[in-house]
Every structure is written in structure tokens, then in C-alpha cells.
C-alpha positions, 0 to 999 in steps of 0.5 A: 927972499922973494926971488928965492921963493919964485925960484923954488916955486919954478923948480917944484913945478918942473919936478912935478912936470917931470914926474907926470911925464914919467908916469902917464895917468891911466884908469883901471879897465873897469873905469875907462868907460867913465872917460868920454871921447874928447877928454883926457885925464888931468888928475887921478886919486884913489881911496876909500870914500864910503868905508866899504873897504874898496878903493874908489876913484876921483878924477879930474878930466879936461877937454881937448878941443884945439879951438879952445887953445890959443897962444899969446904973442910971446908963445904962452899957451892959453888953454880954455878947455873945461875941467870936470871932477868925477867921483866913482865908487867901486862896487862888484860891477866895477865903478858907478858914478856918484857925482860929476862937478863941472864948475869947481875946477876952472880951465887953465886959462880964463879971461877974467884972471888973465894974469894968473897962472893955472889955479888948480894945484892938486887932488888927493884922497885920504881917510875918506876925504877928498882934498882939492888945492888951488894956488893963486899967483899973478904975474902982474896986478898984485903982490898977493899970492895964496894957497887954498885947500878944500876938504870934502866928505861923503854925506847922504850921497853928496860931498860936503865941505868940511874944512878950508885952509887958506894961506896968503902973503904979500910977495913984496913984504912977506906979510902972511895970514893963515885962515882955518875954517871948520865947517862942521863946528862952524868955527874959523881961526885966523892967524896974522902977524906972520912973516913969510921971510926968514929975515923978518920976525913974526908976531902971531896973533890969533883970532876966532870967528863964528861962521854966519851960517851952519848950513851944510855946503856941498861941492856942487854949490861952490863957484870956481876955486870956491871964490 
């Protein structure tokens, strides 16, 4: 089952790569000034973030400095170029930048997490909420892998963390834990006793926790990947 998971993950990555090749990313003409020279688009998401009926933009841009790209002896590319989340609100003049966040999405390669694949997974906008997802998958050093989903909403000019969904499991045993945190209510739901493998029974157990602090957390306050 573990091998099947790895095969499916590889196939998903391949399909995503082919789709990206078929549809090159581009910004509307009115937003192109917000992509500086020396940077490329990594992700673009569109949606109304401030309930004014206009489609806003959230982009992730990545540096293109070749000096920050190296190769290992096996040919694996290590890209240390920085990434920046930029939020653009649509207005009658085009787009105005309301936020730029250089810390939250780390480079594809960092020495601190040498054995991990690129942790940045996805960027989405829906119903006024920005969703940013990360995968944690190590080629060596640990059997644990996890998927984290952060949700942000515009509040008083800043993007507040309103929810965090985490799923983690051990690839050798299949033991899975689901954690759902509502930063608005201050409640966290933890589900254990789940098996990620279909040939092992699950015995879910749910516990609830109160967050130690109800103080709002904003996108600019978070470290890379929120950890």
C-alpha cells in the first residue's frame, strides 16, 4: 500500500506538471507591473477577496537568479530562489497591492530541510478566502508525511488566519492523525486512530482542545510553512 501511495503521488505530480506546461501562467495587462524584473510567476489565483464584486488576484512569484540554483551529484536541482506572496485588489485603476509576504512560502530547496521535496503545494481563492497548502515529504530521515492547509480572510486591511487543516501519517505503518483548528472560535479538533491503509481497520478517536490564545494571527506573522 505504501508503494501504491508513492506511485499515485508521482503520477499526480506528473499530471500537474503537464497541465502547467499546457497553460503558461500570465497576469492581466493591468497587473503586469506587479511582477518585477528577475521574477517569474509560480502560482496565480483569482477571486473576490473584499466583497466588491471584482476579481482580485493572489500571486506567488519566484526569483530567477541562476546563482541560487545548484545541482547535486545525482543531477537533482536545488533551487534556493525566494518566493513571495502578493495580494492585489482590483479597482477602477487596475490593481493595487495590499500585501506582500516574503516569508511564508519557502524556496523549493533549503539546507535546513535538505531531504524534503518542495513543500509548497497549492494556492487557491474561493468565497473570499485565500488557501495555501503545503506537503511535507522526506526522502530520508523520517517515515512521517503531512499535508497542511492554511486559510486566510481579509480583516481590517490584513489577512487573518481563520483555519488550519493538518493530516499526517506514517508511511510505514499508516497511522494517521487529522487536526482541524478554527482560529475564530479558538477550538481544535484532533482525530486519531485512523489508518491510511485500506487493509488495516480504523478506530477513530476525537478529542477537543481550546487554543492557548485567541489573539488574531496574520499572514505576515507566520514563519515559513507556518512552522
